[in-house]
C-alpha positions, 0 to 999 in steps of 0.5 A: 261767192256768186249770188247765184251760188249763194242762193242755191248754198241758202236752200242747201243750208237750210234743208240740212238744218232741218234735221233731227240731230243738228238742230238749234233753236232759231228764235223765229218767234223773233219778229224784230226787223233786221233790215228793210229794203224799199220799206219791206221787212226782213226779219231777224227770224229769217237771218237766223234761219238761214244759218243755223248750223253755223250758230249751232256750232258758235254755241259749243265755242268758248263764250268769249269768242261767240259774240264776234263769230256770231255777228259775222255769220248774222252779217254776211247771211243778211247780206245774202238775203238782202241781194235776193230782196233787191231782185225779187223787187226788181223782177216784180217791178219789171212784171208789174204790167204782166200780173199773170207772169208774175203769178207764175214765177211766184208759183214756181218758186212756191212749188220749188220751196215746197219740194224742199219742205217735203225733203225737210218733213221726211228728214223730221220723220226719220226712216220709214216715217211720215209727218202730216202737215200739221205735224211738221208745223207743230214740230217746227213750232216746238223749235221756234221755227215758223214754217211761214218763215221758211216758205217766205224765205224759199219764195225770195230765194227762188225768185232771186235764181230765176231773175238772175239767171234770166237777166245775165243770159239776156245781158250777156247773150249766151247760155251762162254754162259758156261764161268763164267763172270770173267774167259770171262773178263779175257781171253778178256783182255789177247787176246786184250792186246797181240794184242795191244803189237804186234801192232804199236799204236800211240795216237795223242789224239782227240780234245776236 
């Protein structure tokens, strides 16, 4: 899957997961570190938040099938977050001499995340309902989901999306909608692979 599609899918999955019916406990109180990218931690709780639906489905399967499937899902999610983190860090590095522009990137990312959180609030409240920020945060806390993790994830993914779009547009010299899917796939892989090769990545593995 393209990094950009994976990022978009991540947000969509997260949005669907935060709804009254299919909620699984995310164990966000777990602050163990799943990986570090240039010293920056990626928490196990963040990894689990990105695949709540898959983990909830796995919980319904026979017990002997769960460990391998859980590991596969968590590993895939962690790889996607590492991809996004190396892009976020490279964006920050490139904009180090332009602090106001970097602030603008972060502001746009946070605003996009806020829109997703607002939809989550509406879904959690149900038809005709409404939740205050405090009520929403309290509801998430009861489910072991930390709203700070959601915001952290959202900022990272949205910055990575903007970074990817800008870098590939400049690199290819054309609108990405004009680029054949196979070529775009290849360019995405080359870009992310190069970033990861230059990064110090330590994978500690998220706990099932």
